TORLORO-152688 format. One record per residue (C-alpha): x, y negated, z negated. Coordinates in Angstrom, 2 decimals. Layout:
N
        xx        yy        zz
         X         Y         Z
...
***
This chain:
336
        xx        yy        zz
      0.00      0.00      0.00
      1.22     -3.51      0.84
      2.06     -5.98     -1.94
      0.91     -9.57     -1.63
      3.67    -12.17     -2.15
      1.37    -14.65     -3.92
     -2.29    -15.09     -4.77
     -4.55    -17.86     -6.04
     -6.44    -17.94     -9.34
     -9.05    -15.51     -7.97
     -6.42    -13.04     -6.79
     -6.67    -13.87     -3.07
     -4.04    -14.49     -0.43
     -5.81    -16.78      2.04
     -5.25    -17.54      5.73
     -7.01    -20.15      7.87
     -6.88    -20.21     11.67
     -7.61    -23.52     13.42
     -8.53    -23.25     17.07
    -10.91    -24.08     19.89
    -13.26    -21.86     21.85
    -11.52    -19.83     24.53
     -8.20    -19.14     22.76
     -9.38    -16.02     20.93
     -9.03    -17.09     17.29
    -12.29    -15.37     16.34
    -11.05    -12.02     17.68
     -7.59    -12.58     16.17
     -9.15    -13.12     12.74
    -11.21     -9.94     13.05
     -8.21     -7.88     14.13
     -6.00     -9.33     11.38
     -8.52     -8.60      8.62
     -9.23     -5.13     10.03
     -5.57     -4.18     10.13
     -4.91     -5.53      6.63
     -7.63     -3.23      5.27
     -7.45     -0.16      7.53
     -3.76     -0.16      8.33
     -2.17     -1.62      5.20
     -4.39     -0.54      2.30
     -5.47     -3.99      1.14
     -8.91     -5.19      0.27
     -9.93     -7.99      2.61
    -12.57     -9.92      4.48
    -12.56    -11.97      7.67
    -15.19    -14.34      9.06
    -15.40    -17.32     11.38
    -17.02    -20.73     11.53
    -18.05    -22.23     14.85
    -20.95    -23.86     16.66
    -21.54    -23.04     20.30
    -18.85    -20.71     21.63
    -18.18    -23.17     24.44
    -14.62    -23.53     25.63
    -13.12    -26.49     23.83
    -15.43    -26.42     20.80
    -13.75    -26.25     17.35
    -13.39    -22.77     15.83
    -12.10    -21.77     12.41
    -11.35    -18.22     11.27
    -10.81    -17.26      7.63
     -9.06    -14.18      6.21
     -8.79    -13.22      2.54
     -6.60    -10.37      1.29
     -6.35     -8.99     -2.24
     -5.31     -5.86     -4.09
     -7.70     -2.89     -3.75
     -8.87     -3.18     -7.36
     -9.95     -6.80     -6.86
    -13.54     -7.36     -5.75
    -14.28     -9.97     -3.07
    -17.42    -11.91     -3.83
    -16.32    -15.13     -2.13
    -17.08    -15.80      1.54
    -16.86    -19.57      1.39
    -14.60    -21.41      3.86
    -10.94    -21.42      2.83
     -9.89    -24.80      1.48
     -6.47    -23.91      0.01
     -4.70    -21.65      2.54
     -1.34    -20.03      1.93
     -0.90    -19.74      5.72
     -2.44    -21.85      8.48
     -2.37    -20.84     12.15
     -2.95    -23.69     14.64
     -3.71    -22.27     18.08
     -3.19    -25.53     20.04
     -1.11    -28.50     18.92
     -3.57    -30.88     20.64
     -5.88    -30.14     17.70
     -3.63    -32.38     15.62
     -5.06    -35.39     17.51
     -8.58    -34.84     16.19
     -8.49    -32.48     13.18
     -6.57    -32.54      9.90
     -5.36    -28.96     10.33
     -3.09    -29.15      7.26
     -5.91    -30.16      4.93
     -5.64    -28.44      1.55
     -2.26    -26.75      2.04
      0.04    -26.00     -0.91
      3.50    -27.62     -1.08
      4.97    -24.23     -0.14
      2.39    -23.15      2.46
      3.47    -21.93      5.90
      1.93    -23.57      8.97
      2.25    -21.78     12.31
      1.73    -23.96     15.40
      1.43    -23.01     19.04
      3.55    -25.81     20.46
      6.55    -26.91     22.47
      7.33    -29.64     19.92
     10.14    -29.31     17.35
      9.15    -28.65     13.71
     10.24    -32.07     12.44
      7.97    -33.81     14.97
      5.05    -31.58     13.98
      5.72    -32.40     10.34
      5.33    -36.10     11.11
      2.11    -35.48     13.05
      0.59    -33.46     10.20
      1.97    -35.76      7.49
      2.94    -32.91      5.21
      5.40    -33.26      2.34
      6.97    -29.80      2.19
      6.52    -26.17      3.11
      7.52    -24.16      6.16
      6.59    -24.95      9.75
      6.76    -22.06     12.21
      6.63    -22.82     15.93
      5.94    -20.43     18.81
      5.19    -21.30     22.42
      2.24    -18.90     22.56
      0.78    -20.60     25.63
      3.89    -19.95     27.70
      4.08    -16.34     26.51
      0.41    -15.77     27.37
      0.80    -17.28     30.84
      3.87    -15.20     31.61
      2.31    -11.96     30.34
     -1.16    -12.80     31.76
     -2.81    -12.35     28.38
     -4.28    -14.75     25.81
     -2.77    -17.02     23.21
     -4.29    -15.07     20.31
     -2.05    -11.99     20.71
      1.13    -14.08     20.70
     -0.14    -15.93     17.63
     -0.82    -12.59     15.91
      2.77    -11.54     16.61
      4.09    -14.74     15.04
      1.71    -14.37     12.09
      3.04    -10.87     11.41
      6.54    -12.32     11.20
      5.20    -14.67      8.50
      3.00    -12.07      6.78
      5.86     -9.68      6.13
      3.71     -7.62      3.75
      1.83     -6.32      6.83
      3.20     -3.62      9.15
      3.51     -4.86     12.77
      3.31     -1.29     14.10
     -0.08     -1.01     12.45
     -1.30     -4.07     14.36
     -0.10     -2.52     17.61
     -2.35      0.45     16.82
     -5.20     -2.00     16.24
     -4.51     -3.61     19.63
     -4.67     -0.19     21.26
     -7.98      0.64     19.56
     -9.41     -2.72     20.58
     -8.58     -2.51     24.28
     -7.98      1.10     25.31
    -11.61      2.15     25.92
    -12.95     -0.81     27.89
     -9.76     -2.51     29.10
     -6.94      0.05     29.11
     -4.86     -2.04     31.55
     -4.66     -4.79     28.88
     -3.03     -2.58     26.24
      0.64     -2.80     27.27
      0.58     -6.52     28.27
     -0.94     -7.39     24.88
      1.62     -5.31     23.00
      4.41     -7.09     24.91
      2.77    -10.42     24.06
      2.58     -9.42     20.38
      6.26     -8.43     20.35
      7.31    -11.68     22.01
      5.32    -13.74     19.51
      6.95    -11.78     16.67
     10.51    -12.32     17.94
     10.28    -15.81     19.47
      8.77    -17.71     16.52
     11.14    -20.21     14.89
     11.04    -21.55     11.32
     12.04    -24.72      9.52
     11.50    -25.21      5.78
     11.09    -28.64      4.21
     11.69    -29.14      0.48
      8.70    -30.85     -1.16
      9.16    -33.75     -3.52
      9.44    -32.83     -7.20
      6.04    -32.45     -8.78
      4.22    -32.28     -5.44
      0.57    -31.23     -5.67
     -1.51    -29.38     -3.09
     -2.67    -31.64     -0.30
     -6.27    -32.84     -0.82
     -8.84    -30.91      1.16
    -11.14    -33.01      3.31
    -14.50    -31.52      4.19
    -15.95    -32.74      7.45
    -19.05    -34.82      6.89
    -21.56    -36.06      9.47
    -20.80    -39.56     10.71
    -24.46    -40.55     10.58
    -26.49    -40.13      7.40
    -29.14    -42.00      5.48
    -26.49    -44.39      4.12
    -24.34    -44.71      7.23
    -26.72    -44.78     10.19
    -27.08    -48.05     12.14
    -30.10    -50.26     11.62
    -33.02    -48.78     13.52
    -31.32    -45.37     13.77
    -29.77    -46.20     17.15
    -27.19    -43.61     18.26
    -24.55    -45.73     19.99
    -22.20    -42.84     20.80
    -24.27    -39.97     22.23
    -22.89    -36.49     22.87
    -22.36    -37.16     26.57
    -20.44    -40.37     25.91
    -17.49    -41.50     27.99
    -15.49    -41.21     24.76
    -15.41    -37.39     24.89
    -11.96    -35.84     25.28
    -11.69    -32.38     26.86
     -7.91    -32.42     27.18
     -7.69    -30.48     23.92
     -9.20    -27.43     25.62
     -6.49    -27.05     28.29
     -4.55    -23.83     27.89
     -1.26    -24.74     29.53
     -2.31    -25.52     33.11
     -3.72    -28.55     34.91
     -4.39    -29.60     38.53
     -1.73    -31.65     40.30
     -3.09    -34.09     42.92
     -1.15    -34.60     46.19
     -2.59    -37.75     47.74
     -0.75    -37.31     51.05
     -2.51    -33.99     51.75
     -6.04    -34.99     50.69
     -8.75    -35.14     53.39
    -11.39    -36.53     50.98
    -13.79    -33.66     51.64
    -15.07    -33.72     48.00
    -14.92    -29.93     47.65
    -13.03    -30.47     44.38
    -15.68    -32.81     43.03
    -18.40    -30.31     43.88
    -16.58    -27.53     42.03
    -15.60    -29.60     38.97
    -17.91    -28.94     35.98
    -16.89    -32.11     34.13
    -16.75    -34.84     36.81
    -13.01    -35.45     36.45
    -12.47    -36.93     39.91
    -12.43    -40.67     40.46
    -13.42    -42.13     43.84
    -13.22    -45.57     45.42
    -14.82    -47.03     48.52
    -12.44    -48.28     51.21
    -12.50    -48.75     54.97
    -11.37    -45.85     57.12
     -9.22    -46.18     60.25
    -12.19    -47.47     62.23
    -13.20    -49.96     59.59
    -16.19    -47.95     58.36
    -16.81    -47.63     54.60
    -15.80    -44.25     53.19
    -15.17    -42.76     49.76
    -11.53    -41.89     49.08
    -10.26    -39.79     46.18
     -8.33    -42.06     43.85
     -7.17    -39.50     41.31
     -8.08    -37.41     38.27
     -9.23    -38.56     34.86
     -7.36    -35.99     32.79
     -9.26    -37.00     29.65
    -12.18    -34.94     30.97
    -10.14    -32.12     32.53
    -10.19    -28.83     30.60
     -7.84    -27.06     33.01
    -10.31    -24.59     34.52
     -8.60    -25.06     37.93
    -11.82    -24.52     39.89
    -10.85    -27.56     41.94
     -7.58    -25.90     42.98
     -9.48    -22.87     44.24
    -11.97    -25.06     46.12
     -9.44    -27.33     47.88
     -9.04    -26.24     51.55
     -5.79    -28.11     52.22
     -3.75    -27.53     49.01
     -4.04    -31.17     48.01
     -4.58    -29.79     44.49
     -2.14    -27.29     43.03
     -1.91    -25.76     39.58
      0.95    -26.95     37.42
      2.22    -26.16     33.93
      1.45    -28.79     31.33
      4.42    -29.79     29.22
      4.74    -32.36     26.45
      6.14    -34.88     28.92
      3.09    -37.12     29.15
      2.23    -36.14     32.74
     -1.53    -36.26     32.16
     -1.37    -39.66     30.46
      0.90    -41.16     33.13
     -1.18    -39.90     36.05
     -4.64    -40.32     34.57
     -7.01    -42.48     36.62
     -9.74    -43.65     34.19
    -13.39    -43.63     35.20
    -14.65    -47.25     35.42
    -12.33    -48.66     32.74
    -10.54    -47.03     29.86
    -13.25    -47.36     27.23
    -11.57    -44.84     24.92
     -8.46    -47.03     24.70
    -10.57    -49.91     23.42
    -12.03    -47.95     20.48
***
């Protein structure tokens, strides 16, 4: 039986996974809790919190482990995690993923950024930051981010047997998707071996970081006079860039024939057009560019383009999307 390295006052070792729909955090949480119980002899529970399972929507998965003699009667969301797994570093723009961590907690981030930069973004005092480029691994192995994140998590959770998780991967995929078994095991191994760590010493007497529970913006005390909703759900302020999983469309203006096949295929109206005169002086709509704020990287436009004016490209932390973004109308988000 595995021995837990630390527990809270109720006897639980707690893990919180922060993600968005489409990256597989829900399944990762289920597999992690299953393997802790079935493969490693612990008592445990795993559950998720999410709204619509739409790609890009926030998802949280919670896992509690304890010794077999300890009863689990707590299925509330985890506020004080010993380990946090962040499945996309773009989440740091909108969510306080490090909320409630201990001074010695470990935070795993799927990112290309160095640990010291991530520390500044999360504003944490101490603890260990683990970084793995799970997106790159998943793209190269043609799998999903969640398996690479599980591999990195098993490097952190050294009380769990990685070979046991490989058996869980086989059980999960071998009946319905047998061709996914070996790629996912390779992805797991790469996540396990390619994760890097950096530990920061907390200030003396540091306390756990305060946990902030999300509260509705509009309530009986905070709603505008007359109950007017000034920022509806389909507002221009929405930002879908957080849901991109490593790829985005690259626009080649010199090849474009302005056929609008891309605009027809795009589910989120990312393409920006302007009216200009054609060679004969007649008014025509010309493609100006892409508003990457609304692009979730589905690449349907690339498939629809008949002249390869749109190609798929890897997204790096080099600011390509921000530099090449063509805002719809005017950049309203920048003014708020």
